[in-house]
N, C-alpha and C positions, 0 to 999 in steps of 0.2 A: 316314052310319053313326052308330048310337046309342051307341057306345063301351061297350056293356054286355058283361059277362063271359058267355061261353058256358057252358052246363051240359054237363059230361061225366059220363055215368053210370059209376059205379065209380071206380077210381083212375087211369084213363087208360092202363093198361098193356095193355088188349085191343088186339090187332093185327089188321090186314087186309092183303090184298095188293091194293092199289089200282092201277089201270091207267088210262092216258090214254084218253079216250073215242074218239079217232081210231083207236087200235089196235083197239078192238072193232068200229068201223064197218068198217075195212079187212078184219078177219077175217070179218065177216058177208058183205061184198061178195065176197070170194074164195071163201067156201063156196058161194055161190049160183051162181058161175061155174065151179066146179071141173070139169075135164075128166078127171081121173084117177079111174077107177072104184073103185080101192082106197081112195080118200079118202072115198067116200060112206058114210053111216051110221056115222061114227065120232064119238067124243066128244073135243072139243078144249077145253082150259082156256086161256083167253085172259087172261093176267095179266102182271104185271111181274116176278114171281118173287122179290119182295123184301117182307118184312114191314115195316109201318110202324105204330107204336102211335098211338092217338088223341092222346096227349100230343105225340109228334113232329109229327103232322099239324097240331095246334093251333099249335105254335111255329113251324113252317114258314110257315103262313098269316099268323100275327101278324107275324112278322119281315118278310115281303114287303110286307104291307099298311102297316106302319109307315113305309115309304119315302114313302108318299103322305100319311100323317097321323102325325106323331111321337107323338101322344097314344096311339095304338093300342099302342105298345110297352109301355106300363104295364098293359095288361089281362092279367089272369090268369084261368084257367078256375075255375069253381065245380064242385066234385065232388058228384054226387048219389048216391043209392043204386045199388048194382050190380044190373043186370038180368040175368036168365038168358039169356045168349047164348053162342054158341060163342066160346071164349076166344082161340084163335089160328086164323087162316086164312092158309095159305100154299100157293099153287098150284105144282104141278110142271108145267112147260110143255115137255114133250119133243116132242110132236107139233106144237104151235101155233107 
């Protein structure tokens, strides 16, 4: 690890609804094998249902990684120009 500060575009307050990759794999597997005809041709949001800002994500990763290398704990993000993106993404998972 190079111990360089990551660049976050904007102020880090942009949020996403991150989900664990195994949940997406399971959803795709189940959709391929579905036997209930009423479930066919439907839209399903596969998500965690909780917003996480880019700042929160950075500090979660930094804090976990610093257990393996204490120098990582001193790394802070560098903020760059804000890019035109969707500001908040939060999925509603009623069917999924």
